[in-house]
Phi, psi and omega in degrees: 000136181269118183261118174296153182262125188288337182270007179293154177301329185267141176293164181301319182295328177282326172300309185289323178300321174302315185286322176299320182297313172300324173306311185295303185300311184278337177284354181073020181285143182234167178314125178108339178292144182270159183253161172306160178285157179314309183296323182289320181292324172301316182291317173306310190256001172067036180233174181283165180291322176303317180298319183291319180300317180292321177293324176295326180289324180298322185281329173292318177297336177276352183081014186271326179236164175215129183256150179229118182308130175077354179241331181118189181244138185230157181288130180260331176206156180293143172290157186260010185286334179285142178084355181284141177295135174294112188247329185211131178247134177264126175256107179258122186240146190285342183237203173287155182297329182296331178298325179302332188260344190254339174263120193304310188290327178290323176303313176306308177305314180295319175297329181289315180300310181295324179296318183285321178292318179306316182298326185269357181071034187250130173288152171239127176251116179269129179235156186236156172253004191299302185251132185305313181302330182245017187292144186274094178282146190308318179297318180296319179299308179308322182256021179264000173092005177282161185254344174202171183229133170255118179259114182255109172071019176273127186244354184286114183291325181299312181295324176297314183297323175298316178298317182301326186288345181288354186054030164262149168300123180233138180233127178261126181243131172076027172189147178236104184288160179264325192291308186239156176258110180226162174298129182233146164234127186216164178295153176276077197290312184297319181297317187295322179298309183300318177306318182290320179294313179306313180303318183289327177293322183292334180283341183113003181280137177243329179259097188233112180266164183233142180241119188288160170265193177209156185206164178221157170248120181293337178282345174256328187137129184293341184276347189258121180285140176234168175249119176267176183293318179296319178299313184295314182294318179294319179295317172305315183297323176295311186295325179294311181296320180292321179296324182300322180271009182058037174251160186265119182278146175219120183250131170263105189261134181281130185222185185068215184242145180284152175225049180073186182294335172293323178292323178292313175301322177296312181303309179297329175294324176293319177300314180298315176297319181295317177305303189300327183283343186284139184287325171247060188287163185293156177255354181206146181237132171256134180244159178303314175206176187297332177290318169307320182292312179307308187294313181286332174298315177298328179291316180301318182299320179286340174272003178087012176263134184261132176257120003264358187307318178263329186201135173269145182228134176218149179255146176299305183211164176188186179230355179212155178291125169242166186234157174245131185301150001273333179206038188260110178282135191287139171286130187197163170271119177277106181279149181271075185289331176298316176297322180303316178294320179296317178303319181302318181289326180292322184289328177295313178301322179297319184289336178282339185257348185237154185259125155058032176267144182295144180299149184229157174247119175265121181261132179255114190268186186215183179238127179289127184249118180268116180260195183262019180255006176235139181199163174311146172309146176295148177297133180279000000 
């Protein structure tokens, strides 16, 4: 349930009037269409019957709705949110703002968003989910004056569903939710995984393992490992590619609880030890991203395994070249994260111009960059 905020700058009746107005506009309702009953709206928005009545009176005074005793409330004229120029975007991010500038792929997505909005003379308001006391709750975002919302790296399904109920245009970037259908912009994960596996097979590899990624949801707790759409799709893409080549896939899946970066490195080190100890070990490893490839490559170096002479390593995706000691630049798919940000703004514009169209997923691909970490398998 979406709960309006009593401490908002707007009164509850104006908050509810704003939501109903957006429901009419973005729901494609036209004059003569009926609205939900007052009691249904009370349940949907979590407010009293009196608040809904006052909100409807606001809309009646504007000429947007008209009530008929014993019959219900009907749309009298179309709300004006559609066709309105995009003036301010709310960018809701899962972490601290500093992370947007310290993690390369996030910086590129942000550059794409800011570059596109600057060209359109649109303001961007950055909001965070990191700290509960300062958290950008959907009701607050909806009543902040923004014309549309971009959710960047937000993976909490309940939060996304609540944001969708605010009747604001919403675009999800770097995640594909399961609970609701919204416009999403994500990596072409399965294709990227197939490209990496195809490359290794062309080199002659037949025993190719996969090393999973990991993620956490700040609204649940940073210590709990979850599976995002990126993680699932990249692993499934690897497995599909292996089966297409009639090879046996084997995935090392990250589970349990996170213990910071040290815990992640320990898990990867244990995977490296396990691979190194096998008598019929893999001759190549595909990893979730370039960061994971660099970490596990370092672990192999400590164990005396040379990349790529003893074992090849490639990453499904990344945004910059990373290396495995001593000087091997990782083979990976260079994803166009800049385009992801630009596309998110385009989709928001489209949502303000169109009525009641179903959400779509836009996949942004990449380019396979051949580095020095892949080579033919060692002679048996």
